[in-house]
N, C-alpha and C positions, 0 to 999 in steps of 0.2 A: 726323381728319386732323392737326389741330394737335397733339394729344397724341402721335401717332406721330412727327411731325417733332421734337418736343421731346425724345423718348426718343433719337432718332438723334443729335441735337446733343449731348446729355449724354454719350452713349456715345463720340462722337469726341473730346469735350473731355477726358474721363478717359484715354482710351487714348493720345492723342498727347502727353501730358506726358512730358518727358524726365527721365532719372534722375540719381542722384548716388552710389549705393553698393551693396554686396552681402554676403550671407551666405545659407546654405542653409535655406530655409523648408521645413517638412515638409508642412503642409496638412491639412485635414479629410479623413477617410476617404471621405466621400461626395462629394468634389469632382467626379468624373465625371458626376454627375447634377444638379449645381447650375448654374443654376436648372433646373427640371424641364422646361421647354418652350423650343423654339427661338425666337429673336427674329425672324428673317427666313425661315428654312427651314421646310418643312412640319412640322407637329406630329408626324407619324408617321414622320419620317425616322430611319433607323438611324444616321446620321452627324451630327456637329455640329462647328461651329467656335466657339471662344471666344476673346475678346480680353480679357486681364486686365492690370491695373496691380498691381505688387508693390513693396512697400517693406520695408526691414529696417534695424533699428538694433542693432548689436552693442556692448554695454557692456564685454565682456571675455570671455576664454576661457582655458582651461587650456593653456598653450603653453610650449615651451622654445625657446631661440635660441642659435646659435653667436655668439661674440664679443659677447654682450649678456646681462647678468645681470638677473634678476627682470623678464622681459618682460611687458608688458600691451599688448593691442591693442584699439582701438575703431574702428568703421567705420559708414558709412551707405550705404544703397543705395536706388535707385528704378529700376524697369525695366518693360518691356512684355513680355507673354507671349502667344504664340499657341498654342492647344491644339486638337488634332484628336481628337474623341471617337468611340467606337464603341459602340453600343447601351447607352449610359449606364453602362458597366462599365469601360471602358478609355480612357485618354487618353495620347496622345503629345504632348509639349509642348517648347517652347524659349523661353527667357527671354534678352533682351538689354538691357543697361543700362550705367550707369557707376557707379563706386564711388570713394569717397575715405575716408581713414582716417589713423590715427596709431599708431605703435608707440612705446611708452615702455619705458625700462629704465635700466640703469646700465652704464657702461664705465669700468673702473679706478676704481670707487667715485664716479664723477661722473655726475649725471643726464644721460641721453641721450634724444633724441627724433627719430624719423624721420617726417616728415610727407609723406603721399601726396596729391598733387593728383588731380583727376578722371581716372580711368582706365577703359578699356572692358573689358567682360567679359560672359560669358553662359553658360548651361547648357542641356543637353538631358536630358530625363528621361521617365519613364513612370510613371503611377499607375494603380491598378486597385482596384476593389471585389472582394475575394476571398471574403468570407463575409458573408451578410446574412440576417437573420431579422426580419421586420416592419420596424420603424424602427431596428433595431440594425445597424450596418455595421462591418466590419473591412476596412481598406484598407491597401494597400502602395504605397510610393513609392521610386523609385531615380533618382539624377541624378548628373551630372558637370559641374563648373564649371571654366572656364579664364578667366583674366583677365590683363591687362597693366597692373599698377599704375604710377603715375607718381611717382617719388621727386622731391619738390619742394624740400625743405630738410632740413637736419640741425642739431640743436641739441645743444651739449655744455656743460653748466653754464649760464651766462648768455649764451653766445654762440650765434648762429644764422648759418648760411651756406647759400647755394644748393647743390644737390647733384643728381647724376644717377647712374644705375646701370642695369645690365641686370636687368630685373625679370620675375617671373612669379608667378601665384597659381593653385594647383590644389587642387580640393576635390571629394570625392565623398561620397555619403551614401545609405544605405538606411534605410528607416523603416517602422514598422507602427503603426497607431493604431485605436482603437475609438470609435465615436460612437453617440449616442442622440438621435433627433430628437424635439423637442417643438414642434409647430406650426411657426413660422418659425425657431426656434432649434435649433442642433445643437452641443451641447458635446462635446468629445472629449479623450482623453488618448492618449499614445503614447510610443514609445521609438525611438531611432535609433542608428546606428553610422556613424561618419564618419572621414575622413582629411583633413587640412589641411596645405598647404605653401605658404609665402610666402618668396620669395628675392629678395635684393638682392645682385647680383654686380658686382664692380669698381666699388664706390662711389667717386665722385669728388667731393670737396669739400675745403675748406681745413681742416676739423675732423676728419673721419673718412674712412678709406680701408679698402679690403678688401671683406669680404662679411658679410652677416647672413642666416642661414637659419633660418626659423621653422617649427615643426611642432607639432601638437596632442599633448598627453600623455594625454588622457582621451577615448577614442573614443565612449564610451556617453553618451547624453543622454536627457533627459526632456522631453516636450512636453505642453502643455495649451493648449487653444484653444476658440474659439466661432465658429461660422459662422452667418450670418443670410442667409436667401434668400427672395425672392419667387418664385412659380411661374414667372412669365413675363418678369420684367424683369432682375434682377441678383442678385448675391450679394456679401456682405462676409465677411471672415474676419480674426479677430484671434488672434494666437498668441504664447505665451511659451515660451522654450527654456531649460533649466536643466541643471546638473551639469557637462557638458563645456564649456558656454558660457552666457553670460547675455545673451539677445537677445530682441527683440520684432519681430514681423512684422505687416503689415497688407496685405490684398489686396482688390481690387474687380474684378468681372468681368461681362461680358455674353456671352450665348450667341446666335449667329446663327440 
């Protein structure tokens, strides 16, 4: 009884953490079956519910921007996910959290920085195991994200001023990955194709005015990751993304 209660407290503690930022995580191909047994529901149930924590750190991505030269973007995300699973092959999920980040660049050969405070966003997606043979899985993932960044300040050279703007962030991604399970470990590699748009319209500050629109220039990316799962309790997943962006994700989840 005590062990069961400790598991539930640990689950609630992880899931109720509140977030700070976002980017699109691909995930292991076999996520619909991790962990292998339900936490509360009957073991033979065809349906499942999972609650996951998701974090993401973006160090940079290949982008272009209007009214800003040599743009660089960095961001951080923490969010909560609810996933509805069907026969360990398909999951429909939604993630909600908050993200913050900074856009660096130059304007008229002067260093410029747009700092985003905590903003709200989320995505909806579907993932499925499409092909499997013994412990080898090929999985597919598709998602769409929408967010409302909060432009907090603008820096131009050595000066910094408060700022505001009409903002939005839209991102979509489709991906495919293959994995091989070894006991508790499931390494995987994959590729994805994505679109990214971040807009600051009607910027108001004492240093910069107008608009900055950012989009990705390289839609194809490469993914490498490692999932760790216990049959009954939880799973962890660590992932790196390269080529179109340089980012790292971490995820922890429980299955009801």
